[in-house]
N, C-alpha and C positions, 0 to 999 in steps of 0.2 A: 798537302797541308798548307802550302803557301797561299793558295787562293782563298780558303776560308779565313785565314788570318788577315788577308788584305781586305776582305769584305767586312770583317769585324772591325778593323781599324777605320774603314770608311764610315761604318755605322756609328762608331764612337765620335768621330769628327762631326758627323751630322747632328748627333745629339747635343753636342756642345753649342750648336747654332740654334736649334729649336727649343731645347729644354729651358734655357734662360728666359724665353718670352712666353713660357707656360704651356707649350705643346708637349704632350706625352707620346704622341704617335707621329711618325714621319709623314704618313699619307695626309694627315690633317694639315700639317705644315705646308705640304706641297699644294694642296687645294687652296689654302689661304694665299700662298705666294702667287699662284696663277690667277685666281679670280679676284682676290683682294688687290693684288698688284696691278692687274689690268684696269680695275675701277679707279685706283689711285692715280695711275699714269694718265688715263683718259681725262680725269677730273683736272689734274694739274695742267694738262695741255689746253684745257678749255677755259682756264681762268682769264686768259687774254680777252675772251669775249665779254667780260664785264666792262671793258672799254668799248662801248657800242660803236662809236664813229671811227675807231682805229683798229679794233679787233674783229668784231663780228661783221660789220658793214662799212668798211673803209670807203671814203669818197672816191667814186670812179671805179670801184672794184667790187661792188656789191653783187652777190650771186644768190641764186635760189630764192629764198623767201624775203630777201631784203627789199624786193619790190613792194611788199605789203607793209613794211615797217616805216610808214610815213609819220612825221611828227604829230603826236597826239592821238595816233590811231590805236584801236584796241589791240591790234597785233603787236605793235611796238611796246606798248605798256605790258602786255602779257609776256613777251619774250624777256623783257628786262626783269620782271618779277620772277619769272621761272628760273632764269640763270642766276640771279642774285641769291636765290634761296637753295636751289638744288646743288650748286657747286660746293658751297660750304657744307651742306648736309652730307653729300657723298664723301667729301674729304674726311669729315669727322666719323662717318659710319664705319670706315675701315678699321679705326682704332677700337671700335666696340667689339670686334671679333678677335682681339688679341687677348688670350687667356690671362696673362699676367696682369693686365689692366683690370679685368673683371674681378680678379681675386685680391689684388693688392691695393687698387685705387677704386674702391667701390663707390665712393662719393662722386668721383669724376665720371665713372661709368653711368651713374644715375642722372646726374645733371646733364651730361653730354647726350644721353639718350633722349631726355625730354626736349632738349634743344633741337636735336635731329628730327624728332617727330613734328615739332612746330614748323621748322623750316620745310619739311617734306609736304605738309599740308599747304603752306603758302605757295610752294613751287608747283604743286598740282593745280591749284587755282589759276596760277599764271599760264600753265600749259593749256588748260581748258579755255582760257580767254582767246587763244590764238588758233584753236583747233579748226575753225571754219576755213581758213586759208592755208593751213599747214601743208607744205609741199604741193601747192596748187589746190588743195581742198577736196580731193576725191573722197567718195563716201567710205571706201575701205580704210583710208588713213584716219578720217574723223572717228570712225567706229573703233579702230585700233587704239587710238590715244585714249578714248573714253574707257574702253575695257581695261587697258593697262592701268589707268589712273584708279579705277575701281578696285582692281586686284591689289594694287600697292597700298592704298589707303585702308582697305578692309584688313589686310594682313597686319599693318601697323597697329590698327585699332585692336585687333585680337591679341597682338603681342602685349600691348599696354594693359588690356583687361587681365590677361593671365599673370602679368608680373604684379598687378595690384592684388590679385588673389594668391600671390606667392606660388604660382604654378610655374616654376622656373623652367622646366624642360619644355613646356608648351610655349613659353615666352621665347625661348631660344629658337624653337622650330619655326614660329611665325615670323620672327625677325629674319631668319635665313630665307624664308619664302619672299618676304617683302623686298629684300635687297637683291635677291636673285632675279625677281621680276624687273626691278629697276636697272639691273646690270644688262638686261637684254638690249638696251640702247647701245652699249658698246659692241656687242656681237652684231647688231644690225649694220653697223658701219662696215664690218668685214663681209657680211652677206651682200651688201650693196656693191661693194667693190668686185666681188666674185660675179654677181649678176651683170654688172656693167661690162665686165671683161667679156663675158659670154655673148651678151647682146651686141657688143661693139663689133664682133666678128661677123654677125649676120648681115650687116650692110654690104660687106664685100661679096656676099653670096646672093645678093639681090633679094634678101628676105628681111629688110630693115623694118623697125617699128617706128610709128609716129605717135605723137601725143598732141591733143588739142590744147591750144594756148591762145588767150585773148591777144589781139593785136596791140593793145595798150601795154601788155606785159612784154611782148616781143620788142616793141619800140624801146622800152626801158633796158632790156637785156642787150639790144644792139645799139645802145647809146644814141638813140634818136637819129640814126642815119637813114633818113626817109628813102632816098634813092636806092640804097642797098636793100632796104626792107621790101620795097615795091618790086624790085628785080627778083627777089627770092620768094616773096609772098604777094603776088599781084592782088589777091582777094582783099588785102588790107587797105586797098584804095577806098573801100567803102567806110573804113574807120577814119581815114584821114580827111575825107570830104564831109564827114559828119552824118552821112545817110544811115549808117549802122554803127553806132557807138560801141556796141558790145560784140563786134565782129571777132570771130575766132578762126584760126587757121590750124592746119595739121603741120606740126613741126617735127622734122626727123629727129628721132632719139639717137644721138651719136656721141659716144664718149670722146671721140677725136674731133668733133665738130666745134662750132663757135659756141659762145656762151649760151645762146638761146637753145641750141641743140643739146648741149650738156645738161642744161636745166630741165629740158623736156625729158631726157633720159632718167634723171634722178627723181623727178616728179612721178614718172610712170612706175618706177620700180620700188619706190619708197614703201608703199602699202604692202607689197609682197614680202619685202625684206623685213618689214616690221612684224608682220604676223608670223613669219617663219622663226624669227629670233625669239619672240615671246613664247611660241610653242616649244622651242628647244630648251629655253630656260625653265619653263613650267614643268616640262617632263624631267629635265635634269634634276631640279630640286626635289621632285617627288621620288626620284630614285634614292635620294639622300634622306628625305624627310617623308614619313608615312602618315597618312590621314586615316584614322579609324581602322587601323590594321590590327593584326593579332598581337603585335608588340606595342599597341596602344600609343600611337603617334610618337614613337621613339625614332631615333635616327638609324636608318638601315645599317650604315657603316660604322656607327658608334653606339651599339646597344648598351654597353657597359656604362658609358658616360651618361646616356639618357636615364638609365636606371639609377645611377648615383644621384643625378639631379632630382629624380622623382622622390627619392628618399629624403633629400635635403628639403624639398618642397613639403613633404610629410611632416618633418620635424618643425619647420617654421610655421606651418599652418596649425599644427598642434599647439605650439607655444602661443600663437595668436588667438587661440580659442575658437578657431573656425570649425564649422560643421563639416563632417566628412573629410578629415585631413588626408592629404595625399591625392585627393581628387576634387578639391574645391573649385578648380578652374574648369575649362572646357576639355574634359577627358573622355576617352571612348567608353569607359565603364559607367559614365553618367549619361552620355548622349547616344552611345551606340549599343551594340549587343556584346561588347567585350566582357569577359568575366571580371568580377570586382578585383581591383588591384590590392595587394597586400605588401607591406614593407619587408625588405630583406634584412639580413644580418649586417652588423657593422663592418665585418671583414669584406663583404662583397661590394659595399658601396663607398668605402673610404676613398677620398680623392687622393690621387697621387701628387702630393706636394701642394694641394690647394688649401688644406686646412679645413675643409668642409667634411665633417664626419657626423654620423648619426649614432647617438648613444643607444645602448641596449634598453635603457629605461623608456626612451621614446618609441623604440621599435615594438616594444611589448605593450605599450599603452593603447587602449582602445577607447 
Protein backbone atom coordinates (compact mmCIF):
# COMPACT_ATOMS: atom_id res chain seq x y z
CA UNK A 1 0.00 0.00 0.00
CA UNK A 2 2.93 2.33 0.68
CA UNK A 3 4.15 2.26 -2.92
CA UNK A 4 0.82 3.29 -4.53
CA UNK A 5 0.51 6.13 -2.03
CA UNK A 6 4.03 7.30 -2.84
CA UNK A 7 3.24 7.23 -6.56
CA UNK A 8 0.00 9.11 -5.98
CA UNK A 9 1.80 11.70 -3.86
CA UNK A 10 4.44 12.18 -6.56
CA UNK A 11 1.68 12.56 -9.17
CA UNK A 12 -0.02 15.20 -7.03
CA UNK A 13 3.23 17.13 -6.70
CA UNK A 14 3.77 16.96 -10.45
CA UNK A 15 0.26 18.26 -11.10
CA UNK A 16 1.00 21.26 -8.91
CA UNK A 17 3.80 22.11 -11.34
CA UNK A 18 2.19 21.60 -14.73
CA UNK A 19 -1.48 22.35 -14.03
CA UNK A 20 -0.91 26.06 -13.23
CA UNK A 21 0.67 26.62 -16.65
CA UNK A 22 -2.25 24.92 -18.40
CA UNK A 23 -1.09 21.35 -19.01
CA UNK A 24 -3.66 18.68 -18.15
CA UNK A 25 -1.47 15.68 -18.99
CA UNK A 26 1.96 14.95 -17.56
CA UNK A 27 3.42 13.58 -20.80
CA UNK A 28 2.49 16.81 -22.63
CA UNK A 29 4.41 18.78 -20.03
CA UNK A 30 7.39 16.42 -20.31
CA UNK A 31 7.50 16.80 -24.11
CA UNK A 32 7.24 20.58 -23.81
CA UNK A 33 9.94 20.65 -21.14
CA UNK A 34 12.34 18.56 -23.24
CA UNK A 35 11.85 20.05 -26.69
CA UNK A 36 10.74 23.54 -25.73
CA UNK A 37 13.48 23.73 -23.13
CA UNK A 38 16.11 22.59 -25.63
CA UNK A 39 15.01 25.22 -28.16
CA UNK A 40 14.93 27.94 -25.49
CA UNK A 41 18.33 27.02 -24.09
CA UNK A 42 19.91 26.80 -27.53
CA UNK A 43 18.43 30.18 -28.48
CA UNK A 44 19.60 31.93 -25.32
CA UNK A 45 23.10 30.52 -25.80
CA UNK A 46 23.20 31.92 -29.35
CA UNK A 47 22.13 35.46 -28.48
CA UNK A 48 25.80 36.33 -28.07
CA UNK A 49 26.16 35.88 -31.85
CA UNK A 50 24.17 39.07 -32.38
CA UNK A 51 27.46 40.79 -31.56
CA UNK A 52 29.16 39.76 -34.79
CA UNK A 53 32.74 40.88 -34.08
CA UNK A 54 32.78 39.66 -30.48
CA UNK A 55 30.41 36.69 -30.48
CA UNK A 56 30.18 34.97 -33.85
CA UNK A 57 33.47 35.89 -35.49
CA UNK A 58 35.85 37.44 -32.94
CA UNK A 59 39.04 38.91 -34.38
CA UNK A 60 41.74 36.26 -34.64
CA UNK A 61 39.36 33.49 -33.63
CA UNK A 62 36.97 33.14 -36.53
CA UNK A 63 36.12 29.57 -37.47
CA UNK A 64 34.13 27.68 -40.07
CA UNK A 65 32.11 30.11 -42.21
CA UNK A 66 33.70 33.29 -40.84
CA UNK A 67 36.06 33.18 -43.81
CA UNK A 68 33.15 34.12 -46.06
CA UNK A 69 31.80 36.88 -43.80
CA UNK A 70 33.82 39.72 -45.27
CA UNK A 71 32.57 43.32 -44.90
CA UNK A 72 29.68 44.01 -47.28
CA UNK A 73 29.51 40.43 -48.55
CA UNK A 74 26.18 38.72 -49.20
CA UNK A 75 27.15 36.01 -46.72
CA UNK A 76 27.75 38.47 -43.87
CA UNK A 77 24.57 40.40 -44.57
CA UNK A 78 22.64 37.13 -44.78
CA UNK A 79 23.93 35.70 -41.50
CA UNK A 80 23.28 38.97 -39.66
CA UNK A 81 19.71 39.13 -40.99
CA UNK A 82 19.15 35.46 -40.21
CA UNK A 83 20.41 35.60 -36.62
CA UNK A 84 18.74 38.94 -35.86
CA UNK A 85 15.37 37.49 -36.84
CA UNK A 86 15.44 33.78 -35.97
CA UNK A 87 16.79 34.17 -32.43
CA UNK A 88 13.94 36.45 -31.24
CA UNK A 89 11.44 34.32 -33.19
CA UNK A 90 12.65 31.10 -31.55
CA UNK A 91 12.60 32.69 -28.10
CA UNK A 92 9.04 33.96 -28.53
CA UNK A 93 7.83 30.74 -30.17
CA UNK A 94 8.40 28.73 -26.99
CA UNK A 95 5.76 30.78 -25.17
CA UNK A 96 3.20 30.12 -27.93
CA UNK A 97 3.01 26.50 -26.79
CA UNK A 98 2.28 27.30 -23.13
CA UNK A 99 -1.46 26.50 -22.70
CA UNK A 100 -2.18 29.10 -20.04
CA UNK A 101 -0.94 31.86 -22.37
CA UNK A 102 -3.15 30.62 -25.21
CA UNK A 103 -6.20 30.51 -22.94
CA UNK A 104 -5.73 33.52 -20.68
CA UNK A 105 -3.66 35.91 -22.82
CA UNK A 106 -5.27 35.47 -26.21
CA UNK A 107 -4.32 38.94 -27.48
CA UNK A 108 -0.67 38.35 -26.60
CA UNK A 109 -0.83 34.94 -28.30
CA UNK A 110 -2.18 36.49 -31.50
CA UNK A 111 0.17 39.48 -31.66
CA UNK A 112 3.14 37.34 -30.68
CA UNK A 113 2.20 34.79 -33.33
CA UNK A 114 2.13 37.30 -36.16
CA UNK A 115 5.43 38.78 -34.98
CA UNK A 116 6.99 35.31 -34.97
CA UNK A 117 5.76 34.59 -38.50
CA UNK A 118 7.16 37.88 -39.76
CA UNK A 119 10.53 37.28 -38.10
CA UNK A 120 10.59 33.72 -39.43
CA UNK A 121 10.08 34.89 -43.01
CA UNK A 122 12.86 37.47 -42.66
CA UNK A 123 15.21 34.92 -41.07
CA UNK A 124 14.57 32.42 -43.87
CA UNK A 125 15.40 35.05 -46.46
CA UNK A 126 18.68 35.68 -44.63
CA UNK A 127 19.48 31.96 -44.57
CA UNK A 128 18.92 31.66 -48.30
CA UNK A 129 21.27 34.59 -48.91
CA UNK A 130 24.22 32.68 -47.45
CA UNK A 131 23.33 29.20 -48.71
CA UNK A 132 25.93 29.20 -51.51
CA UNK A 133 28.89 29.10 -49.11
CA UNK A 134 27.23 27.57 -46.04
CA UNK A 135 29.69 25.14 -44.48
CA UNK A 136 31.85 25.31 -47.60
CA UNK A 137 28.88 25.22 -49.99
CA UNK A 138 28.51 21.48 -50.83
CA UNK A 139 25.41 20.65 -52.86
CA UNK A 140 23.82 18.50 -50.15
CA UNK A 141 24.04 21.40 -47.70
CA UNK A 142 22.60 23.92 -50.14
CA UNK A 143 19.75 21.56 -50.98
CA UNK A 144 19.12 20.78 -47.32
CA UNK A 145 18.83 24.44 -46.35
CA UNK A 146 16.50 25.04 -49.27
CA UNK A 147 14.26 22.09 -48.41
CA UNK A 148 14.11 22.97 -44.71
CA UNK A 149 13.30 26.60 -45.53
CA UNK A 150 10.47 25.43 -47.80
CA UNK A 151 9.07 23.05 -45.17
CA UNK A 152 9.25 25.72 -42.47
CA UNK A 153 7.63 28.54 -44.44
CA UNK A 154 4.91 26.35 -45.98
CA UNK A 155 4.00 24.97 -42.54
CA UNK A 156 3.78 28.49 -41.10
CA UNK A 157 1.66 29.58 -44.06
CA UNK A 158 -0.76 26.69 -43.61
CA UNK A 159 -0.95 27.42 -39.88
CA UNK A 160 -1.84 31.06 -40.55
CA UNK A 161 -4.39 30.08 -43.22
CA UNK A 162 -6.15 27.69 -40.86
CA UNK A 163 -6.30 30.12 -37.96
CA UNK A 164 -7.79 32.70 -40.34
CA UNK A 165 -10.44 30.09 -41.14
CA UNK A 166 -10.83 29.41 -37.41
CA UNK A 167 -9.66 25.83 -37.94
CA UNK A 168 -7.86 25.75 -34.62
CA UNK A 169 -6.82 22.11 -34.45
CA UNK A 170 -5.21 22.40 -37.88
CA UNK A 171 -3.47 25.62 -36.86
CA UNK A 172 -2.03 23.85 -33.84
CA UNK A 173 -0.88 20.86 -35.89
CA UNK A 174 0.90 22.94 -38.55
CA UNK A 175 2.59 25.16 -35.98
CA UNK A 176 3.89 22.04 -34.26
CA UNK A 177 5.25 20.86 -37.59
CA UNK A 178 6.87 24.21 -38.39
CA UNK A 179 8.78 24.48 -35.13
CA UNK A 180 9.65 20.81 -35.06
CA UNK A 181 11.34 21.31 -38.43
CA UNK A 182 13.09 24.44 -37.16
CA UNK A 183 14.21 22.59 -34.03
CA UNK A 184 16.14 20.11 -36.16
CA UNK A 185 18.98 22.67 -36.08
CA UNK A 186 19.43 21.91 -32.37
CA UNK A 187 19.49 18.15 -32.93
CA UNK A 188 21.93 18.65 -35.79
CA UNK A 189 24.55 19.93 -33.36
CA UNK A 190 24.28 16.74 -31.32
CA UNK A 191 24.44 14.59 -34.46
CA UNK A 192 27.52 16.48 -35.66
CA UNK A 193 29.25 15.92 -32.32
CA UNK A 194 28.51 12.19 -32.52
CA UNK A 195 29.72 11.90 -36.12
CA UNK A 196 32.84 13.94 -35.37
CA UNK A 197 33.66 11.65 -32.46
CA UNK A 198 33.30 8.54 -34.61
CA UNK A 199 35.23 9.91 -37.59
CA UNK A 200 37.90 11.32 -35.30
CA UNK A 201 38.83 7.77 -34.33
CA UNK A 202 39.27 6.60 -37.92
CA UNK A 203 42.47 8.59 -38.34
CA UNK A 204 44.18 6.41 -35.73
CA UNK A 205 43.13 3.35 -37.72
CA UNK A 206 44.60 4.70 -40.94
CA UNK A 207 41.16 5.27 -42.44
CA UNK A 208 40.93 9.04 -42.10
CA UNK A 209 38.73 11.27 -44.25
CA UNK A 210 39.80 14.31 -46.26
CA UNK A 211 37.87 17.29 -47.56
CA UNK A 212 38.72 19.55 -50.49
CA UNK A 213 39.37 23.15 -49.46
CA UNK A 214 40.64 26.18 -51.44
CA UNK A 215 44.15 27.30 -50.52
CA UNK A 216 42.84 30.79 -49.88
CA UNK A 217 40.56 29.41 -47.17
CA UNK A 218 43.39 27.26 -45.77
CA UNK A 219 45.51 30.40 -45.57
CA UNK A 220 42.77 32.19 -43.61
CA UNK A 221 42.30 29.29 -41.20
CA UNK A 222 46.06 28.92 -40.66
CA UNK A 223 46.40 32.67 -40.03
CA UNK A 224 48.54 33.33 -43.10
CA UNK A 225 51.52 31.20 -41.97
CA UNK A 226 52.85 30.60 -45.48
CA UNK A 227 55.83 28.43 -44.54
CA UNK A 228 53.69 26.14 -42.42
CA UNK A 229 51.03 25.96 -45.13
CA UNK A 230 53.56 25.02 -47.83
CA UNK A 231 55.11 22.44 -45.55
CA UNK A 232 51.76 20.80 -44.98
CA UNK A 233 50.16 21.48 -48.38
CA UNK A 234 52.92 21.89 -51.02
CA UNK A 235 50.35 22.11 -53.82
CA UNK A 236 49.30 25.51 -52.46
CA UNK A 237 52.51 26.92 -53.97
CA UNK A 238 50.51 27.39 -57.18
CA UNK A 239 48.10 29.59 -55.26
CA UNK A 240 50.81 31.72 -53.68
CA UNK A 241 52.70 32.29 -56.95
CA UNK A 242 49.43 33.24 -58.67
CA UNK A 243 49.54 30.55 -61.35
CA UNK A 244 46.36 28.82 -60.06
CA UNK A 245 44.36 31.32 -57.91
CA UNK A 246 41.58 28.80 -57.24
CA UNK A 247 43.89 25.96 -56.23
CA UNK A 248 42.34 23.52 -53.74
CA UNK A 249 43.93 20.83 -51.63
CA UNK A 250 42.74 17.82 -49.67
CA UNK A 251 42.67 18.69 -45.97
CA UNK A 252 42.51 15.89 -43.43
CA UNK A 253 39.24 15.94 -41.49
CA UNK A 254 40.37 15.65 -37.89
CA UNK A 255 38.49 16.70 -34.77
CA UNK A 256 41.81 16.82 -32.90
CA UNK A 257 43.71 18.67 -35.63
CA UNK A 258 44.36 22.34 -36.28
CA UNK A 259 41.70 24.85 -37.25
CA UNK A 260 41.82 23.97 -40.95
CA UNK A 261 41.43 20.24 -40.22
CA UNK A 262 38.61 20.86 -37.75
CA UNK A 263 36.83 23.06 -40.30
CA UNK A 264 37.30 20.40 -42.97
CA UNK A 265 35.68 17.85 -40.70
CA UNK A 266 32.62 19.95 -39.92
CA UNK A 267 32.24 21.10 -43.53
CA UNK A 268 32.29 17.45 -44.58
CA UNK A 269 29.75 16.12 -42.05
CA UNK A 270 27.40 19.11 -41.92
CA UNK A 271 25.22 17.93 -44.83
CA UNK A 272 24.85 14.40 -43.45
CA UNK A 273 24.01 15.66 -39.96
CA UNK A 274 21.59 18.20 -41.41
CA UNK A 275 19.58 15.67 -43.43
CA UNK A 276 19.55 13.09 -40.64
CA UNK A 277 18.27 15.67 -38.14
CA UNK A 278 15.56 16.93 -40.48
CA UNK A 279 14.46 13.34 -41.14
CA UNK A 280 14.31 12.56 -37.41
CA UNK A 281 12.23 15.64 -36.66
CA UNK A 282 9.94 15.17 -39.66
CA UNK A 283 9.28 11.56 -38.64
CA UNK A 284 8.95 12.45 -34.97
CA UNK A 285 6.37 15.17 -35.48
CA UNK A 286 4.34 12.93 -37.78
CA UNK A 287 4.16 10.34 -35.01
CA UNK A 288 2.55 13.11 -32.97
CA UNK A 289 0.67 14.82 -35.77
CA UNK A 290 -1.21 12.85 -38.44
CA UNK A 291 -1.88 14.05 -42.01
CA UNK A 292 -5.10 12.86 -43.70
CA UNK A 293 -5.44 9.92 -41.34
CA UNK A 294 -8.50 8.15 -40.02
CA UNK A 295 -8.55 10.60 -37.13
CA UNK A 296 -8.52 13.54 -39.55
CA UNK A 297 -5.23 15.27 -38.79
CA UNK A 298 -5.63 15.00 -35.06
CA UNK A 299 -2.74 14.54 -32.71
CA UNK A 300 -1.99 10.84 -32.28
CA UNK A 301 -1.15 11.19 -28.59
CA UNK A 302 -3.86 13.77 -27.84
CA UNK A 303 -7.03 12.77 -29.75
CA UNK A 304 -9.33 14.14 -27.02
CA UNK A 305 -7.68 17.58 -27.19
CA UNK A 306 -7.77 17.58 -30.99
CA UNK A 307 -11.46 16.65 -30.96
CA UNK A 308 -12.18 19.38 -28.42
CA UNK A 309 -10.47 21.97 -30.61
CA UNK A 310 -12.34 20.66 -33.66
CA UNK A 311 -15.61 21.33 -31.85
CA UNK A 312 -14.41 24.77 -30.78
CA UNK A 313 -13.57 25.43 -34.43
CA UNK A 314 -17.08 24.29 -35.37
CA UNK A 315 -18.66 26.70 -32.89
CA UNK A 316 -16.59 29.70 -33.96
CA UNK A 317 -16.99 29.02 -37.67
CA UNK A 318 -20.73 28.65 -37.17
CA UNK A 319 -20.90 31.97 -35.30
CA UNK A 320 -18.86 33.61 -38.08
CA UNK A 321 -21.34 32.41 -40.69
CA UNK A 322 -18.79 30.31 -42.56
CA UNK A 323 -19.82 27.60 -44.96
CA UNK A 324 -19.24 24.02 -43.82
CA UNK A 325 -18.58 24.79 -40.12
CA UNK A 326 -16.14 22.41 -38.50
CA UNK A 327 -14.29 21.87 -41.77
CA UNK A 328 -13.86 25.34 -43.26
CA UNK A 329 -10.10 24.93 -43.25
CA UNK A 330 -7.83 22.29 -44.76
CA UNK A 331 -9.38 19.15 -43.29
CA UNK A 332 -9.28 15.56 -44.48
CA UNK A 333 -13.04 15.32 -45.02
CA UNK A 334 -12.74 18.19 -47.53
CA UNK A 335 -9.47 17.31 -49.24
CA UNK A 336 -9.14 13.58 -48.60
CA UNK A 337 -11.40 10.55 -48.45
CA UNK A 338 -12.22 10.77 -44.75
CA UNK A 339 -15.89 10.46 -43.76
CA UNK A 340 -17.58 13.83 -43.09
CA UNK A 341 -16.88 15.05 -39.57
CA UNK A 342 -19.78 15.62 -37.16
CA UNK A 343 -19.66 17.55 -33.85
CA UNK A 344 -19.74 15.69 -30.58
CA UNK A 345 -21.66 16.40 -27.40
CA UNK A 346 -20.72 19.13 -24.94
CA UNK A 347 -19.55 16.64 -22.32
CA UNK A 348 -16.96 15.03 -24.57
CA UNK A 349 -15.37 18.23 -25.78
CA UNK A 350 -15.39 20.54 -22.79
CA UNK A 351 -11.96 21.87 -22.03
CA UNK A 352 -10.53 21.00 -18.67
CA UNK A 353 -10.13 24.40 -17.14
CA UNK A 354 -9.75 26.21 -20.47
CA UNK A 355 -13.22 27.71 -20.58
CA UNK A 356 -13.75 26.63 -24.21
CA UNK A 357 -17.05 24.76 -24.36
CA UNK A 358 -19.48 24.06 -27.13
CA UNK A 359 -23.16 24.52 -26.41
CA UNK A 360 -25.79 21.97 -27.33
CA UNK A 361 -27.44 24.63 -29.48
CA UNK A 362 -24.35 24.94 -31.65
CA UNK A 363 -23.76 21.22 -31.78
CA UNK A 364 -27.25 20.51 -33.03
CA UNK A 365 -27.32 23.40 -35.51
CA UNK A 366 -26.76 22.51 -39.18
